[in-house]
C-alpha positions as a Markdown table, in Angstrom:
| # | Residue | x | y | z |
|---|---|---|---|---|
| 1 | Met | -3.6 | 5.4 | 38.5 |
| 2 | Lys | -7.3 | 5.3 | 39.4 |
| 3 | Leu | -10.3 | 7.5 | 38.7 |
| 4 | Gly | -10.1 | 10.6 | 40.9 |
| 5 | Asp | -6.4 | 10.3 | 41.6 |
| 6 | Ile | -4.2 | 13.3 | 41.3 |
| 7 | Val | -1.0 | 12.4 | 39.4 |
| 8 | Gly | 1.7 | 15.0 | 38.8 |
| 9 | Gly | -0.9 | 17.8 | 39.2 |
| 10 | Tyr | -3.5 | 16.1 | 36.9 |
| 11 | Arg | -6.8 | 14.8 | 38.2 |
| 12 | Ile | -7.9 | 11.6 | 36.5 |
| 13 | Thr | -11.5 | 12.0 | 35.2 |
| 14 | Thr | -12.1 | 8.7 | 33.5 |
| 15 | Gln | -11.6 | 5.1 | 34.4 |
| 16 | Pro | -8.1 | 4.1 | 33.3 |
| 17 | Thr | -7.9 | 1.4 | 30.5 |
| 18 | Asn | -5.4 | -0.6 | 28.6 |
| 19 | Ala | -7.5 | -0.6 | 25.4 |
| 20 | Gly | -5.1 | -0.2 | 22.5 |
| 21 | Gly | -2.4 | 0.9 | 24.9 |
| 22 | Gly | 0.1 | -1.9 | 24.6 |
| 23 | Lys | 2.4 | -1.6 | 27.6 |
| 24 | Cys | 0.5 | 1.4 | 29.0 |
| 25 | Met | -2.6 | 2.4 | 30.8 |
| 26 | Trp | -4.3 | 5.6 | 29.8 |
| 27 | Ala | -7.1 | 8.0 | 30.9 |
| 28 | Phe | -8.4 | 11.5 | 30.4 |
| 29 | Ala | -7.6 | 14.2 | 33.0 |
| 30 | Glu | -7.7 | 17.9 | 33.8 |
| 31 | Lys | -5.4 | 20.1 | 35.7 |
| 32 | Asp | -6.1 | 19.9 | 39.4 |
| 33 | Gly | -8.1 | 22.9 | 40.4 |
| 34 | Glu | -9.2 | 23.8 | 36.8 |
| 35 | Arg | -12.5 | 22.0 | 36.6 |
| 36 | Gly | -14.2 | 22.5 | 33.2 |
| 37 | Gly | -10.9 | 23.6 | 31.7 |
| 38 | Glu | -8.7 | 22.0 | 29.0 |
| 39 | Glu | -8.7 | 18.2 | 28.9 |
| 40 | Tyr | -5.6 | 16.0 | 28.7 |
| 41 | Phe | -4.7 | 12.5 | 27.7 |
| 42 | Val | -2.5 | 10.9 | 30.4 |
| 43 | Lys | -0.5 | 7.7 | 29.7 |
| 44 | Gln | 1.0 | 5.6 | 32.4 |
| 45 | Phe | 4.0 | 3.4 | 31.4 |
| 46 | Leu | 3.9 | 0.0 | 32.9 |
| 47 | Ala | 7.7 | -0.4 | 32.4 |
| 48 | Pro | 10.4 | 0.5 | 33.3 |
| 49 | Lys | 9.9 | 1.0 | 37.0 |
| 50 | Leu | 12.3 | 3.2 | 39.0 |
| 51 | Pro | 13.9 | 1.3 | 41.8 |
| 52 | Arg | 12.7 | 2.5 | 45.2 |
| 53 | Pro | 15.3 | 3.5 | 47.8 |
| 54 | Gly | 15.8 | 0.6 | 50.1 |
| 55 | Gly | 13.9 | -1.8 | 47.8 |
| 56 | Gly | 14.6 | -5.4 | 47.4 |
| 57 | Gly | 17.1 | -7.0 | 45.1 |
| 58 | Ser | 20.9 | -6.8 | 44.9 |
| 59 | Glu | 22.8 | -3.6 | 44.3 |
| 60 | Arg | 23.8 | -4.9 | 40.9 |
| 61 | Ser | 20.2 | -5.4 | 39.9 |
| 62 | Arg | 19.2 | -2.1 | 41.3 |
| 63 | Leu | 21.9 | -0.3 | 39.3 |
| 64 | Ala | 20.9 | -2.2 | 36.1 |
| 65 | Arg | 17.3 | -1.1 | 36.5 |
| 66 | Leu | 18.4 | 2.5 | 37.3 |
| 67 | Arg | 20.5 | 2.6 | 34.1 |
| 68 | Leu | 17.6 | 1.3 | 32.0 |
| 69 | Cys | 15.4 | 4.1 | 33.5 |
| 70 | Glu | 18.0 | 6.7 | 32.7 |
| 71 | Glu | 18.1 | 5.6 | 29.1 |
| 72 | Phe | 14.3 | 5.6 | 28.9 |
| 73 | Glu | 14.2 | 9.1 | 30.3 |
| 74 | Glu | 16.9 | 10.4 | 28.0 |
| 75 | Arg | 15.3 | 9.0 | 24.9 |
| 76 | His | 11.9 | 10.5 | 25.7 |
| 77 | Arg | 13.3 | 13.9 | 26.7 |
| 78 | Ser | 15.5 | 14.1 | 23.6 |
| 79 | Ile | 12.6 | 13.5 | 21.3 |
| 80 | Met | 10.5 | 16.1 | 23.2 |
| 81 | Gly | 13.3 | 18.5 | 23.0 |
| 82 | Arg | 13.3 | 18.3 | 19.2 |
| 83 | Leu | 9.6 | 18.0 | 18.8 |
| 84 | Lys | 8.3 | 21.1 | 20.4 |
| 85 | Pro | 4.6 | 22.2 | 19.8 |
| 86 | Asp | 5.8 | 25.5 | 18.4 |
| 87 | Val | 7.9 | 23.9 | 15.7 |
| 88 | His | 6.9 | 25.1 | 12.2 |
| 89 | Gly | 4.6 | 22.6 | 10.5 |
| 90 | Ala | 3.9 | 20.7 | 13.7 |
| 91 | Gly | 0.1 | 21.3 | 13.5 |
| 92 | His | -0.6 | 17.7 | 12.5 |
| 93 | Leu | 1.5 | 16.2 | 15.3 |
| 94 | Val | 0.0 | 15.5 | 18.7 |
| 95 | Leu | 3.0 | 16.2 | 20.9 |
| 96 | Ala | 3.6 | 15.5 | 24.5 |
| 97 | Thr | 3.3 | 18.6 | 26.8 |
| 98 | Asp | 4.6 | 16.9 | 30.0 |
| 99 | Phe | 6.7 | 13.9 | 31.0 |
| 100 | Phe | 7.5 | 13.0 | 34.6 |
| 101 | Ala | 7.9 | 10.2 | 37.1 |
| 102 | His | 5.4 | 9.8 | 40.0 |
| 103 | Gly | 6.6 | 7.4 | 42.6 |
| 104 | Ser | 8.3 | 4.6 | 40.6 |
| 105 | Thr | 6.1 | 5.1 | 37.5 |
| 106 | Tyr | 6.6 | 7.3 | 34.4 |
| 107 | Tyr | 3.8 | 9.3 | 32.8 |
| 108 | Lys | 3.3 | 11.3 | 29.6 |
| 109 | Val | 0.7 | 13.9 | 28.9 |
| 110 | Thr | -0.8 | 15.3 | 25.6 |
| 111 | Ala | -3.8 | 17.5 | 24.8 |
| 112 | Arg | -7.0 | 15.6 | 24.2 |
| 113 | Ile | -7.9 | 15.6 | 20.5 |
| 114 | Asp | -11.4 | 15.3 | 19.2 |
| 115 | Thr | -11.5 | 13.2 | 16.1 |
| 116 | Ser | -14.0 | 12.1 | 13.5 |
| 117 | Thr | -14.9 | 8.5 | 12.7 |
| 118 | Leu | -13.5 | 7.3 | 9.4 |
| 119 | Glu | -13.7 | 3.5 | 9.3 |
| 120 | Lys | -13.5 | 3.1 | 5.5 |
| 121 | Pro | -11.1 | 5.7 | 4.0 |
| 122 | Gln | -11.1 | 3.6 | 0.8 |
| 123 | Leu | -14.6 | 5.0 | 0.1 |
| 124 | Leu | -13.4 | 8.6 | -0.1 |
| 125 | Glu | -13.0 | 10.4 | -3.4 |
| 126 | Pro | -9.5 | 10.4 | -4.9 |
| 127 | Arg | -8.8 | 14.1 | -3.9 |
| 128 | His | -10.0 | 13.4 | -0.3 |
| 129 | Lys | -7.6 | 10.4 | -0.2 |
| 130 | Ala | -4.8 | 12.5 | -1.5 |
| 131 | Val | -5.3 | 15.2 | 1.2 |
| 132 | Leu | -5.4 | 12.5 | 4.0 |
| 133 | Leu | -2.2 | 10.9 | 2.7 |
| 134 | Lys | -0.4 | 14.1 | 2.1 |
| 135 | Thr | -1.0 | 15.4 | 5.6 |
| 136 | Leu | 0.4 | 12.2 | 7.0 |
| 137 | Ala | 3.4 | 12.3 | 4.7 |
| 138 | Val | 4.0 | 16.0 | 5.7 |
| 139 | Ser | 4.1 | 15.0 | 9.3 |
| 140 | Leu | 6.7 | 12.3 | 8.6 |
| 141 | Asn | 8.7 | 14.7 | 6.5 |
| 142 | Leu | 8.9 | 17.0 | 9.5 |
| 143 | Leu | 10.0 | 14.2 | 11.8 |
| 144 | His | 12.6 | 12.9 | 9.3 |
| 145 | Gly | 13.9 | 16.4 | 8.7 |
| 146 | Ile | 15.2 | 16.4 | 12.4 |
| 147 | Asp | 16.3 | 12.7 | 12.2 |
| 148 | Ile | 13.4 | 11.3 | 14.2 |
| 149 | Val | 12.0 | 7.8 | 13.4 |
| 150 | His | 8.4 | 7.5 | 14.5 |
| 151 | Gly | 9.0 | 3.8 | 15.0 |
| 152 | Asp | 5.4 | 2.6 | 15.3 |
| 153 | Leu | 3.5 | 4.0 | 12.3 |
| 154 | Lys | 0.1 | 2.2 | 11.9 |
| 155 | Pro | -3.5 | 3.2 | 11.6 |
| 156 | Ala | -4.1 | 3.1 | 15.3 |
| 157 | Asn | -1.5 | 5.9 | 15.8 |
| 158 | Val | -3.1 | 8.2 | 13.2 |
| 159 | Leu | -6.1 | 10.2 | 14.3 |
| 160 | Val | -8.4 | 11.4 | 11.5 |
| 161 | Gln | -9.9 | 14.9 | 11.9 |
| 162 | Arg | -12.1 | 17.0 | 9.6 |
| 163 | Tyr | -10.1 | 20.1 | 8.5 |
| 164 | Gly | -11.9 | 23.5 | 9.1 |
| 165 | Gly | -15.3 | 21.9 | 9.2 |
| 166 | Asn | -15.3 | 21.1 | 5.5 |
| 167 | Ser | -15.4 | 17.7 | 4.0 |
| 168 | Phe | -11.7 | 17.0 | 3.9 |
| 169 | His | -10.0 | 14.7 | 6.4 |
| 170 | Val | -6.5 | 15.3 | 7.7 |
| 171 | Ala | -4.2 | 12.9 | 9.6 |
| 172 | Lys | -3.0 | 13.7 | 13.1 |
| 173 | Leu | 0.1 | 11.6 | 14.0 |
| 174 | Ile | 0.3 | 10.5 | 17.6 |
| 175 | Asp | 2.3 | 8.3 | 20.0 |
| 176 | Phe | 6.0 | 9.1 | 19.8 |
| 177 | Asp | 6.7 | 6.8 | 22.8 |
| 178 | Asp | 8.6 | 4.4 | 20.5 |
| 179 | Ser | 10.4 | 7.1 | 18.5 |
| 180 | Tyr | 14.2 | 7.2 | 18.3 |
| 181 | Leu | 17.0 | 9.1 | 16.5 |
| 182 | Ser | 17.7 | 7.7 | 13.0 |
| 183 | Gly | 20.4 | 5.0 | 13.2 |
| 184 | Ser | 20.2 | 4.9 | 17.0 |
| 185 | Pro | 17.3 | 2.6 | 18.0 |
| 186 | Pro | 16.8 | 1.1 | 21.5 |
| 187 | Gly | 18.3 | -2.4 | 22.1 |
| 188 | Arg | 16.9 | -5.5 | 20.4 |
| 189 | Asp | 15.1 | -6.4 | 23.6 |
| 190 | Asp | 13.7 | -3.0 | 24.3 |
| 191 | Ile | 12.6 | -1.7 | 20.9 |
| 192 | Ala | 8.9 | -1.6 | 20.3 |
| 193 | Gly | 6.7 | -1.5 | 17.2 |
| 194 | Asp | 4.0 | -3.4 | 15.4 |
| 195 | Ser | 5.2 | -6.5 | 13.5 |
| 196 | Leu | 2.4 | -6.1 | 10.9 |
| 197 | Tyr | 3.7 | -2.7 | 9.8 |
| 198 | Gly | 7.3 | -3.2 | 10.6 |
| 199 | Ala | 10.0 | -2.8 | 7.9 |
| 200 | Pro | 12.2 | -5.8 | 6.8 |
| 201 | Glu | 15.3 | -4.4 | 8.6 |
| 202 | Trp | 13.3 | -3.8 | 11.8 |
| 203 | Arg | 12.0 | -7.4 | 11.7 |
| 204 | Gly | 15.5 | -8.7 | 11.3 |
| 205 | Tyr | 16.7 | -6.5 | 14.2 |
| 206 | Val | 14.1 | -7.6 | 16.7 |
| 207 | Gln | 14.4 | -11.3 | 15.6 |
| 208 | Gly | 18.1 | -11.2 | 16.5 |
| 209 | Asp | 19.6 | -11.2 | 13.0 |
| 210 | Glu | 23.2 | -10.1 | 13.7 |
| 211 | Ser | 23.6 | -9.0 | 10.1 |
| 212 | Val | 21.2 | -6.1 | 10.8 |
| 213 | Gln | 23.0 | -3.4 | 12.8 |
| 214 | Pro | 21.4 | -0.5 | 14.7 |
| 215 | Arg | 22.7 | 2.0 | 12.2 |
| 216 | Gln | 20.4 | 0.4 | 9.5 |
| 217 | Leu | 17.2 | 1.4 | 11.3 |
| 218 | Thr | 16.7 | 4.8 | 9.8 |
| 219 | Thr | 13.8 | 7.0 | 8.8 |
| 220 | Ala | 13.3 | 4.5 | 5.9 |
| 221 | Val | 11.6 | 2.2 | 8.5 |
| 222 | Asp | 8.7 | 4.7 | 8.5 |
| 223 | Ile | 8.5 | 4.8 | 4.7 |
| 224 | Phe | 7.9 | 1.1 | 4.5 |
| 225 | Ala | 5.0 | 1.4 | 7.1 |
| 226 | Leu | 3.7 | 4.4 | 5.2 |
| 227 | Gly | 3.6 | 2.3 | 2.0 |
| 228 | Leu | 1.5 | -0.4 | 3.7 |
| 229 | Met | -0.8 | 2.3 | 5.2 |
| 230 | Thr | -1.2 | 3.9 | 1.8 |
| 231 | His | -2.3 | 0.6 | 0.3 |
| 232 | His | -4.7 | 0.2 | 3.2 |
| 233 | Tyr | -6.2 | 3.7 | 3.0 |
| 234 | Leu | -6.7 | 3.4 | -0.8 |
| 235 | Thr | -8.1 | -0.2 | -1.0 |
| 236 | Gly | -9.2 | -1.2 | 2.4 |
| 237 | Ser | -6.6 | -3.9 | 2.9 |
| 238 | Leu | -2.9 | -4.5 | 3.0 |
| 239 | Pro | -1.0 | -6.0 | 0.0 |
| 240 | Arg | -1.5 | -9.8 | -0.2 |
| 241 | Tyr | 1.3 | -12.2 | 0.7 |
| 242 | Asp | 1.6 | -15.9 | 1.3 |
| 243 | Asp | 0.0 | -17.3 | 4.4 |
| 244 | Arg | 3.2 | -18.9 | 5.6 |
| 245 | Phe | 4.6 | -15.5 | 6.5 |
| 246 | Gly | 3.6 | -13.6 | 9.6 |
| 247 | Ser | 3.9 | -10.1 | 8.2 |
| 248 | Pro | 4.6 | -8.3 | 4.9 |
| 249 | Ala | 8.2 | -7.7 | 6.1 |
| 250 | Asp | 8.7 | -11.4 | 6.6 |
| 251 | Ala | 7.6 | -12.1 | 3.1 |
| 252 | Val | 9.9 | -9.4 | 1.7 |
| 253 | Asn | 12.8 | -10.7 | 3.7 |
| 254 | Ala | 12.2 | -14.2 | 2.2 |
| 255 | Arg | 12.1 | -12.5 | -1.2 |
| 256 | Ala | 8.5 | -13.5 | -1.8 |
| 257 | Asp | 5.9 | -11.4 | -3.5 |
| 258 | Leu | 3.7 | -8.6 | -2.0 |
| 259 | Arg | 0.8 | -8.5 | -4.4 |
| 260 | Leu | -0.6 | -5.0 | -4.9 |
| 261 | Asp | -4.3 | -4.4 | -5.6 |
| 262 | Pro | -4.6 | -4.3 | -9.5 |
| 263 | Arg | -7.2 | -1.5 | -9.2 |
| 264 | Leu | -4.4 | 0.9 | -8.2 |
| 265 | Thr | -3.2 | 3.3 | -10.9 |
| 266 | Asp | 0.1 | 2.6 | -12.5 |
| 267 | Pro | 1.9 | 5.6 | -10.9 |
| 268 | Met | 0.6 | 4.5 | -7.5 |
| 269 | Gln | 1.8 | 1.0 | -8.0 |
| 270 | Asn | 5.2 | 2.2 | -9.0 |
| 271 | Leu | 5.4 | 4.4 | -5.9 |
| 272 | Leu | 4.3 | 1.6 | -3.6 |
| 273 | Arg | 6.9 | -0.8 | -5.1 |
| 274 | Arg | 9.6 | 1.7 | -4.2 |
| 275 | Met | 8.2 | 2.3 | -0.7 |
| 276 | Leu | 8.0 | -1.4 | 0.0 |
| 277 | Ser | 11.5 | -2.2 | -1.3 |
| 278 | Arg | 13.6 | -4.6 | 0.7 |
| 279 | Ala | 16.6 | -2.3 | 0.6 |
| 280 | Pro | 16.0 | 0.9 | 2.7 |
| 281 | Ser | 18.1 | 3.0 | 0.3 |
| 282 | Ser | 15.7 | 2.2 | -2.5 |
| 283 | Arg | 12.7 | 3.7 | -0.7 |
| 284 | Pro | 11.8 | 7.4 | -1.5 |
| 285 | Arg | 12.0 | 10.1 | 1.1 |
| 286 | Ala | 8.8 | 11.5 | 2.6 |
| 287 | Ser | 9.2 | 14.6 | 0.4 |
| 288 | Gly | 9.1 | 12.3 | -2.7 |
| 289 | Val | 5.9 | 10.8 | -1.5 |
| 290 | Ile | 4.4 | 14.3 | -1.1 |
| 291 | Ser | 5.4 | 15.2 | -4.7 |
| 292 | Ala | 3.8 | 12.0 | -6.0 |
| 293 | Leu | 0.5 | 12.9 | -4.4 |
| 294 | Lys | 0.2 | 16.3 | -6.0 |
| 295 | Asp | -2.0 | 14.8 | -8.7 |
| 296 | Pro | -5.1 | 13.4 | -6.8 |
| 297 | Asn | -5.8 | 11.1 | -9.7 |
| 298 | Val | -3.0 | 8.8 | -8.6 |
| 299 | Cys | -5.2 | 7.8 | -5.7 |
| 300 | Ala | -8.1 | 6.7 | -7.9 |
| 301 | Leu | -9.1 | 3.0 | -8.2 |
| 302 | Gln | -9.7 | 1.8 | -11.8 |
| 303 | His | -11.4 | -1.4 | -12.8 |
| 304 | Arg | -9.2 | -2.9 | -15.5 |
| 305 | Arg | -10.4 | -5.3 | -18.1 |
| 306 | Pro | -9.8 | -8.9 | -17.0 |
| 307 | Gly | -7.1 | -10.8 | -19.0 |
| 308 | Thr | -5.1 | -7.7 | -19.8 |
| 309 | Ala | -1.5 | -7.1 | -18.6 |
| 310 | Asp | -2.7 | -4.2 | -16.6 |
| 311 | Gly | -5.5 | -6.2 | -15.0 |
| 312 | Thr | -3.2 | -8.4 | -13.1 |
| 313 | Ser | -1.9 | -7.9 | -9.5 |
| 314 | Gly | 1.3 | -5.8 | -9.3 |
| 315 | Ser | 4.2 | -7.2 | -7.4 |
| 316 | Thr | 6.9 | -5.6 | -5.4 |
| 317 | Ser | 9.5 | -8.2 | -6.2 |
| 318 | Arg | 9.9 | -10.8 | -8.9 |
| 319 | Gly | 7.1 | -12.0 | -11.1 |
| 320 | Ser | 3.8 | -12.7 | -9.4 |
| 321 | Thr | 2.5 | -16.1 | -8.7 |
| 322 | Gly | -0.9 | -17.5 | -7.9 |
| 323 | Ser | -3.6 | -14.9 | -8.4 |
| 324 | Gly | -1.1 | -12.3 | -9.4 |
| 325 | Arg | 0.0 | -14.3 | -12.4 |
| 326 | Pro | -0.9 | -12.8 | -15.8 |
| 327 | Asp | -3.4 | -14.7 | -17.8 |
| 328 | Ala | -1.6 | -16.8 | -20.4 |
| 329 | Ala | -4.4 | -16.2 | -22.9 |
| 330 | Ala | -3.3 | -12.5 | -23.0 |
| 331 | Ala | 0.2 | -13.4 | -24.2 |
| 332 | Pro | 1.1 | -12.5 | -27.8 |
| 333 | Arg | 0.8 | -15.3 | -30.4 |
| 334 | Ala | 4.1 | -16.7 | -31.4 |
| 335 | Asp | 3.3 | -16.8 | -35.1 |
| 336 | Gly | 2.7 | -13.1 | -35.1 |
| 337 | Ala | -1.0 | -13.4 | -36.0 |
| 338 | Pro | -3.3 | -10.8 | -34.6 |
| 339 | Asp | -4.8 | -11.3 | -31.2 |
| 340 | Gly | -8.4 | -12.3 | -30.9 |
| 341 | Pro | -10.5 | -15.5 | -31.2 |
| 342 | Pro | -8.9 | -18.3 | -33.2 |
| 343 | Arg | -9.9 | -18.3 | -36.9 |
| 344 | Thr | -11.8 | -21.3 | -38.1 |
| 345 | Ser | -12.6 | -22.8 | -41.5 |
| 346 | Arg | -16.0 | -22.0 | -42.9 |
| 347 | Leu | -18.4 | -23.8 | -45.3 |
| 348 | Arg | -19.5 | -21.4 | -48.0 |
| 349 | Thr | -22.2 | -22.2 | -50.6 |
| 350 | Asn | -22.8 | -20.0 | -53.6 |
| 351 | Val | -26.4 | -19.0 | -53.6 |
| 352 | Pro | -28.0 | -17.8 | -56.8 |
| 353 | Gly | -28.9 | -14.1 | -56.8 |
| 354 | Pro | -28.2 | -10.8 | -58.4 |
| 355 | Thr | -24.6 | -10.2 | -59.3 |
| 356 | Arg | -22.8 | -7.8 | -56.9 |
| 357 | Pro | -20.8 | -5.0 | -58.5 |
| 358 | Arg | -17.2 | -5.9 | -58.7 |
| 359 | Thr | -14.8 | -3.9 | -56.6 |
| 360 | Thr | -11.2 | -2.9 | -57.6 |
| 361 | Thr | -9.9 | -5.8 | -55.4 |
| 362 | Asp | -11.9 | -8.5 | -57.2 |
| 363 | Lys | -9.8 | -10.6 | -59.5 |
| 364 | Pro | -11.4 | -12.8 | -62.2 |
| 365 | Ser | -10.2 | -16.3 | -62.8 |
| 366 | Ala | -7.7 | -17.0 | -65.6 |
| 367 | Gly | -9.9 | -19.8 | -67.0 |
| 368 | Pro | -12.4 | -19.4 | -69.9 |
| 369 | Pro | -16.1 | -18.7 | -69.4 |
| 370 | Ala | -17.9 | -21.8 | -68.2 |
| 371 | Gly | -21.0 | -21.5 | -70.3 |
| 372 | Asp | -24.1 | -23.4 | -68.9 |
| 373 | Ala | -22.1 | -26.0 | -66.9 |
| 374 | Thr | -23.7 | -27.1 | -63.7 |
| 375 | Arg | -22.8 | -25.0 | -60.6 |
| 376 | Val | -21.2 | -26.8 | -57.8 |
| 377 | Ser | -20.8 | -25.9 | -54.0 |
| 378 | Arg | -17.3 | -25.5 | -52.8 |
| 379 | Val | -15.6 | -25.9 | -49.4 |
| 380 | Arg | -13.2 | -23.0 | -48.8 |
| 381 | Ile | -10.7 | -23.2 | -46.0 |
| 382 | Asn | -9.5 | -19.9 | -44.5 |
| 383 | Leu | -5.7 | -20.2 | -44.9 |
| 384 | Gly | -4.9 | -16.7 | -43.4 |
| 385 | Asp | -3.1 | -14.7 | -46.0 |
| 386 | Arg | -4.3 | -15.9 | -49.4 |
| 387 | Arg | -2.6 | -13.3 | -51.5 |
| 388 | Gly | -1.0 | -15.0 | -54.6 |
| 389 | Ala | -2.9 | -18.2 | -54.1 |
| 390 | Gly | -5.2 | -19.2 | -56.9 |
| 391 | Pro | -8.8 | -20.5 | -56.3 |
| 392 | Arg | -9.2 | -24.2 | -55.8 |
| 393 | Thr | -12.2 | -26.2 | -57.2 |
| 394 | Lys | -13.2 | -29.8 | -57.1 |
| 395 | Pro | -11.1 | -31.8 | -59.7 |
| 396 | Thr | -14.3 | -33.1 | -61.4 |
| 397 | Gly | -16.6 | -31.2 | -63.7 |
| 398 | Thr | -15.9 | -28.2 | -65.9 |
| 399 | Ala | -13.7 | -25.5 | -64.5 |
| 400 | Arg | -15.6 | -22.3 | -63.8 |
| 401 | Pro | -14.4 | -18.9 | -62.9 |
| 402 | Leu | -14.4 | -18.1 | -59.2 |
| 403 | Asp | -17.7 | -16.6 | -58.1 |
| 404 | Thr | -16.9 | -13.3 | -56.5 |
| 405 | Arg | -20.3 | -12.3 | -55.3 |
| 406 | Asn | -19.5 | -13.1 | -51.7 |
| 407 | Asp | -15.8 | -12.5 | -51.6 |
| 408 | Gln | -16.1 | -9.4 | -49.5 |
| 409 | Glu | -16.5 | -11.6 | -46.4 |
| 410 | Asp | -16.8 | -10.9 | -42.8 |
| 411 | Thr | -13.5 | -12.1 | -41.2 |
| 412 | Thr | -14.8 | -11.5 | -37.7 |
| 413 | Thr | -16.7 | -14.8 | -37.6 |
């Protein structure tokens, strides 16, 4: 495919590129003979290649390649047969309008979509974030309702577009080249996807884990990816995990922690923990995600007070470690004493001055009046609850009644 080529009735109008295309080349095009008309996005698959008649190689090799191509065609045509542009609710799906082979190479065509630039969705207001995420979840709900797994859900496959010229952004889901029917994925050597957003069962499948069977790769694969994307859209980053793992799914498979951003609201953290569960059956359906996003406030970020239980990083598995570990200073005291700064003893000296009116809680000493005996300073130790304990004075000198002028003390010091 080159600039100016006519491929399957489409004239290539831009220089083909592999940027972001994976195992594909792509370019923009227009229908041959319709200059200035509708523009199209044309994708050229680099594999598989149809065997040419009379080509090299053994007959066995040729038949094996032909069988692989037939499976490739069948998968793409079956997805296109279910995902037609006129399907109700398909307005946020960018669907293929044509699929064909030209020579030995396969091509797929979609309409060209004009998108807006949204590099930092985390800076949007909560209600704008909620609209963006809901439109993405609605698209997945449509796919999953007809048993289709997108299979490669990630930010690069979501185009952001302003809706109706207003300030709201909506998600346009693209690239169904790696889609498959739920429970019937391609073979371990042929399945595609992005390891960073792949689900734990998908990672096990592509890594050759025989305990993971094809039937386990269901629509729940997309929900795990959606959970990671939700965290990214709301906070600007993925959940944190130990550096020794290559992806979030690898950490989950090792039963290590995924640490959620502590600024997320409690309802959002609870939703993400379910979406990022190791067990596919524990993840919610796309319809459940839509319901959870009805209140836009769940998409807000809140700055919690450091040292509180809510101010620590949430975890999708067992208790957090490292930076996600709750501050030990925030734990309740074992003796049942109130939280707060430790109480200390204080040196109090009676200072002559006018007598303060006695309150109903003041209790006079049981001793006799002291007359004109010399006043002495006393060291009083704060012993917590002093109810029932009598006043203590120095053993020398004449006993005097406890001076109550300063008994209404400030216990916050």
